[in-house]
C-alpha positions as CSV (number, residue, x, y, z in Angstrom):
1,M,0.0,0.0,0.1
2,T,1.3,3.5,-0.9
3,V,1.7,6.4,1.6
4,A,-1.3,8.1,0.1
5,A,-3.5,4.9,0.9
6,I,-2.2,4.7,4.5
7,I,-3.2,8.3,4.9
8,E,-6.6,7.6,3.5
9,R,-7.0,4.7,5.8
10,T,-5.8,6.9,8.8
11,K,-8.6,9.5,7.9
12,E,-11.3,6.8,8.0
13,T,-10.0,5.4,11.1
14,L,-10.1,8.9,12.8
15,Q,-13.8,8.8,11.9
16,T,-14.7,5.1,13.0
17,G,-11.9,3.8,15.0
18,E,-12.0,0.7,13.0
19,W,-8.3,0.2,11.9
20,W,-8.8,-3.3,10.7
21,T,-11.4,-2.7,7.9
22,I,-8.6,-3.3,5.4
23,P,-6.7,-6.5,6.5
24,W,-3.4,-5.4,5.1
25,W,-1.7,-8.3,7.1
26,R,-3.2,-10.8,5.0
27,D,-1.0,-9.8,2.0
28,E,1.2,-12.7,0.6
29,K,4.3,-10.7,1.0
30,Y,4.4,-11.0,4.7
31,Y,4.7,-14.8,4.6
32,K,7.2,-15.4,2.0
33,D,10.1,-15.5,4.4
34,G,8.6,-17.9,6.8
35,F,8.4,-15.5,9.7
36,G,4.9,-16.8,10.6
37,S,1.9,-18.7,9.4
38,R,-1.4,-17.1,8.2
39,E,-3.4,-19.1,10.8
40,T,-1.3,-17.8,13.6
41,A,-1.5,-14.1,12.2
42,E,-5.2,-14.4,12.2
43,T,-5.2,-15.3,15.9
44,A,-2.7,-12.5,16.6
45,F,-4.7,-9.7,14.7
46,C,-8.1,-10.9,16.2
47,E,-6.5,-10.5,19.5
48,L,-5.3,-7.0,18.6
49,I,-8.8,-6.1,17.4
50,R,-10.2,-7.3,20.6
51,T,-7.7,-5.4,22.8
52,F,-7.3,-2.3,20.7
53,D,-11.0,-1.8,19.6
54,A,-12.6,1.0,18.0
55,K,-13.5,2.9,21.2
56,W,-9.9,2.8,22.4
57,M,-8.5,3.9,19.0
58,L,-10.9,6.9,18.9
59,G,-9.8,7.7,22.4
60,Q,-6.2,8.0,21.1
61,K,-6.9,10.8,18.6
62,T,-5.0,14.2,18.8
63,N,-5.4,17.4,17.0
64,G,-2.0,17.5,15.5
65,S,0.8,15.1,14.4
66,P,0.9,12.3,14.9
67,P,-2.8,11.9,14.7
68,F,-2.8,9.3,17.4
69,L,-1.4,9.4,20.8
70,H,-0.3,6.0,21.6
71,R,2.7,4.5,19.7
72,I,0.9,1.2,19.2
73,A,-2.1,3.2,17.5
74,I,0.4,4.6,15.2
75,E,1.7,1.1,14.4
76,L,-1.8,-0.1,13.7
77,M,-2.2,2.4,11.1
78,T,1.1,1.6,9.2
79,E,2.1,-1.3,7.0
80,G,5.2,-3.1,6.1
81,L,7.4,-5.9,7.3
82,L,8.4,-4.1,10.6
83,P,4.9,-3.2,11.8
84,F,3.6,-6.6,10.7
85,Q,6.3,-8.5,12.7
86,F,6.0,-6.2,15.9
87,L,2.1,-6.4,15.8
88,Y,2.1,-10.3,15.0
89,E,4.2,-10.8,18.1
90,L,2.3,-8.4,20.3
91,G,-1.0,-10.2,19.3
92,I,0.4,-13.7,20.0
93,N,1.9,-12.8,23.3
94,L,-1.6,-11.2,24.4
95,H,-3.4,-14.3,23.3
96,T,-0.9,-16.6,25.2
97,A,-1.3,-14.5,28.4
98,R,-5.0,-14.3,28.1
99,V,-5.8,-18.0,27.4
100,T,-3.9,-18.9,30.3
101,D,-5.6,-16.4,32.6
102,L,-2.3,-14.7,33.4
103,I,-2.7,-11.3,31.8
104,G,-3.4,-9.5,35.1
105,D,-3.0,-5.7,34.7
106,I,-0.7,-5.9,31.6
107,E,-3.5,-5.1,29.1
108,R,-4.5,-2.0,31.0
109,R,-0.8,-0.8,31.3
110,L,-0.2,-1.6,27.7
111,K,-3.2,0.5,26.5
112,N,-2.5,3.6,28.6
113,P,-0.3,6.1,26.7
114,K,0.4,7.9,30.0
115,E,2.3,4.9,31.2
116,Y,5.6,3.5,30.3
117,W,3.8,1.0,28.0
118,E,7.1,-0.7,26.9
119,A,7.5,-2.1,30.4
120,A,4.1,-3.8,29.9
121,A,5.2,-5.2,26.7
122,F,8.5,-6.5,28.2
123,E,6.6,-8.2,31.0
124,L,4.1,-9.6,28.5
125,E,6.9,-10.9,26.1
126,F,8.7,-12.5,29.1
127,L,5.5,-14.0,30.5
128,S,4.6,-15.5,27.1
129,S,8.1,-16.9,26.8
130,L,8.0,-18.7,30.1
131,I,4.6,-20.2,29.0
132,R,5.7,-21.3,25.7
133,T,9.0,-22.9,27.2
134,G,6.7,-25.1,29.4
135,Y,6.9,-23.2,32.7
136,K,4.1,-23.2,35.2
137,V,3.6,-19.6,36.1
138,E,1.8,-18.2,39.3
139,R,1.3,-14.5,39.6
140,N,1.4,-12.4,42.8
141,Y,2.6,-15.4,44.8
142,P,2.4,-14.8,48.6
143,S,5.9,-14.2,50.0
144,G,5.1,-15.1,53.4
145,K,6.6,-11.8,54.6
146,G,3.5,-9.7,55.7
147,R,1.2,-8.5,52.8
148,C,3.8,-8.3,50.2
149,N,3.6,-10.7,47.1
150,C,6.2,-11.8,44.6
151,D,5.5,-11.0,41.0
152,F,6.0,-14.5,39.6
153,K,6.6,-18.1,40.9
154,V,7.9,-20.2,37.9
155,S,8.4,-23.8,38.0
156,K,9.5,-26.5,35.6
157,G,10.5,-30.0,36.6
158,Y,12.6,-29.7,39.7
159,E,13.4,-25.9,39.0
160,T,11.4,-23.3,41.0
161,I,12.5,-19.7,40.8
162,F,10.8,-16.5,42.2
163,L,10.8,-13.4,40.0
164,E,10.3,-9.7,41.0
165,I,10.2,-7.0,38.4
166,K,11.2,-3.5,39.5
167,R,10.9,-0.3,37.4
168,P,12.8,2.8,38.7
169,R,10.1,5.5,38.2
170,E,12.4,8.5,37.9
171,L,14.4,6.7,35.0
172,C,11.3,5.9,33.3
173,A,10.0,9.6,33.6
174,Q,13.3,10.9,32.2
175,N,12.7,8.9,29.1
176,Q,9.1,10.2,28.5
177,Q,10.4,13.2,26.5
178,I,12.4,11.0,24.2
179,I,9.2,8.9,23.5
180,N,7.1,11.9,22.9
181,E,9.6,13.3,20.3
182,A,9.7,10.0,18.5
183,Q,5.9,9.8,18.3
184,S,5.7,13.4,17.0
185,L,8.2,12.8,14.3
186,F,6.7,9.5,13.1
187,F,4.2,10.8,10.7
188,T,6.4,13.6,9.5
189,K,8.8,10.9,8.3
190,L,6.1,8.8,6.9
191,L,4.9,11.7,4.7
192,N,8.6,12.4,3.5
193,D,9.0,8.5,2.8
194,D,11.9,8.5,5.3
195,I,10.4,6.0,7.9
196,K,13.6,3.8,7.6
197,K,15.9,6.6,8.7
198,E,14.7,7.2,12.4
199,E,17.4,8.7,14.5
200,D,19.0,6.7,17.2
201,L,16.9,7.6,20.3
202,T,18.8,5.7,22.9
203,S,20.0,7.5,26.0
204,P,23.6,7.3,27.4
205,P,24.0,5.1,30.2
206,L,23.8,6.4,33.7
207,S,26.9,5.8,35.8
208,S,26.2,8.0,38.9
209,K,26.5,6.2,42.3
210,S,23.4,8.0,43.3
211,E,21.5,6.2,40.6
212,V,22.9,2.8,41.4
213,D,21.8,3.5,45.1
214,K,18.3,4.2,44.0
215,V,18.1,1.0,42.0
216,F,19.7,-0.9,44.8
217,R,17.1,0.2,47.3
218,L,14.5,-1.5,45.1
219,I,16.6,-4.5,45.0
220,R,17.1,-4.6,48.7
221,Y,13.3,-4.2,49.3
222,A,12.4,-7.0,46.9
223,A,14.9,-9.4,48.6
224,N,13.9,-8.6,52.1
225,N,10.1,-8.3,51.5
226,Q,9.0,-9.9,48.3
227,I,11.0,-13.0,47.6
228,P,9.9,-16.1,49.7
229,E,12.5,-17.6,52.0
230,E,12.5,-20.8,50.1
231,G,14.1,-19.0,47.2
232,P,15.9,-18.8,44.8
233,G,15.0,-15.4,43.6
234,I,15.7,-13.1,40.7
235,V,15.2,-9.4,40.7
236,I,14.6,-7.9,37.2
237,V,15.4,-4.2,37.1
238,E,13.7,-2.9,33.9
239,S,14.0,0.5,32.4
240,P,14.2,2.5,29.2
241,R,17.4,4.1,30.7
242,A,20.5,1.8,31.0
243,L,22.7,2.0,34.1
244,N,26.5,1.5,33.5
245,W,26.3,-2.2,33.8
246,N,30.1,-2.8,34.6
247,E,30.0,-0.3,37.3
248,F,26.8,-1.7,38.7
249,A,28.3,-5.2,38.7
250,V,31.3,-4.0,40.6
251,M,29.1,-2.1,43.2
252,A,26.8,-4.9,43.6
253,E,29.5,-7.6,44.2
254,K,30.9,-5.2,46.9
255,R,27.5,-5.2,48.5
256,F,27.1,-8.9,48.3
257,Q,30.7,-9.9,49.2
258,G,31.0,-11.3,52.8
259,R,27.4,-10.7,53.7
260,K,24.5,-13.0,54.1
261,K,21.9,-10.3,53.9
262,Y,20.4,-11.5,50.7
263,P,20.6,-15.3,50.8
264,V,17.6,-15.9,48.6
265,L,18.6,-13.3,45.9
266,S,20.6,-15.4,43.4
267,A,20.8,-12.8,40.7
268,V,19.9,-9.4,39.5
269,I,19.0,-8.9,35.9
270,L,19.2,-5.3,34.4
271,V,17.1,-5.0,31.3
272,Q,17.0,-1.9,29.0
273,T,13.9,-2.0,27.0
274,L,12.9,0.5,24.3
275,F,10.9,0.9,21.2
276,Q,13.0,2.0,18.2
277,N,12.9,1.8,14.5
278,G,9.7,-0.3,14.5
279,K,11.1,-2.9,17.0
280,I,10.9,-3.7,20.8
281,C,14.5,-4.1,21.7
282,H,16.1,-5.6,25.0
283,N,19.5,-5.4,26.3
284,S,20.3,-7.3,29.5
285,C,23.0,-7.8,32.0
286,I,23.0,-10.8,34.5
287,V,24.8,-10.2,37.8
288,L,25.0,-13.2,40.0
289,N,25.2,-13.0,43.8
290,S,28.1,-15.3,44.8
291,Q,26.8,-15.2,48.3
292,A,23.5,-16.6,47.7
293,S,22.3,-19.9,49.2
294,I,21.3,-21.3,45.9
295,D,23.4,-21.3,42.6
296,I,21.2,-20.8,39.6
297,K,23.8,-20.5,36.9
298,P,22.3,-23.5,34.8
299,S,18.8,-22.0,35.1
300,A,16.8,-22.0,31.9
301,V,15.3,-18.8,33.0
302,L,18.6,-17.2,32.5
303,E,18.6,-18.5,29.0
304,L,15.5,-16.8,28.2
305,F,17.1,-13.5,28.8
306,S,19.9,-14.2,26.4
307,N,17.3,-15.0,23.8
308,M,15.4,-11.9,24.4
309,N,18.6,-9.9,23.7
310,E,17.9,-10.1,20.1
311,P,15.8,-7.2,18.7
312,R,12.1,-8.2,18.2
313,G,10.3,-7.8,15.0
314,T,13.3,-8.7,12.7
315,A,13.2,-11.4,10.0
């Protein structure tokens, strides 16, 4: 479809909210490289239609450029291999979480443009990966430490791990301006047929000791209050801004060394998640706690993060 046709479909969607009236994802060109099957694509896009319905789409309208507030709404209005692959995976992940009754608040967070929706997409992707890999997943598992719960208890065979996901609010807020600028430029680039030349919108890594201290307070709280005593536990620190991982690893090891304060905390995983050039990208760094009671080096959960480091939505 030409740029003019996309603009025409956008105008119609601004009136009705029904972005799916022209099912562009059924075009033969999207299936030539074997990325996915037509049957799975239909399941994925049916889930997207259910989640991002006409009422939601109309609620994303703006009075300027871009015409829609939420980046997912913008992706729903475009076409091409990158949008197809992104939406295909998003729809399948939503379907996987929904049919297993594990979606929780992810859909609400994913649909809210005022929230850091990439975080919800990361959690959804990770959850779906666990399910498809054969893990049994329990959400909001009681920690046995007062009223606090642990985000996930995952088990497979003899392996059981407790996962707690933390998101530093300040780091997410700092990234919001970058996200807004990317959205406002998107349709300008589309009109200029320059959509493949988006700027590198990543931020430089944070190396301040004060930032590490803020993150480590979250880790300490999770280890002391949310990970059950039976462990082992992993704290996942997810943010659009990356800490200086080498410096963090050195600082973390100093805090772990010679102390038994965090016996159930077997690892910390730092994850940078961002939406860039039509893809959700993840970069991760695993920091093991050498003082933990349980060694999880052979854990398959750690392998999942290695696999997620590849950019999503690529052929």
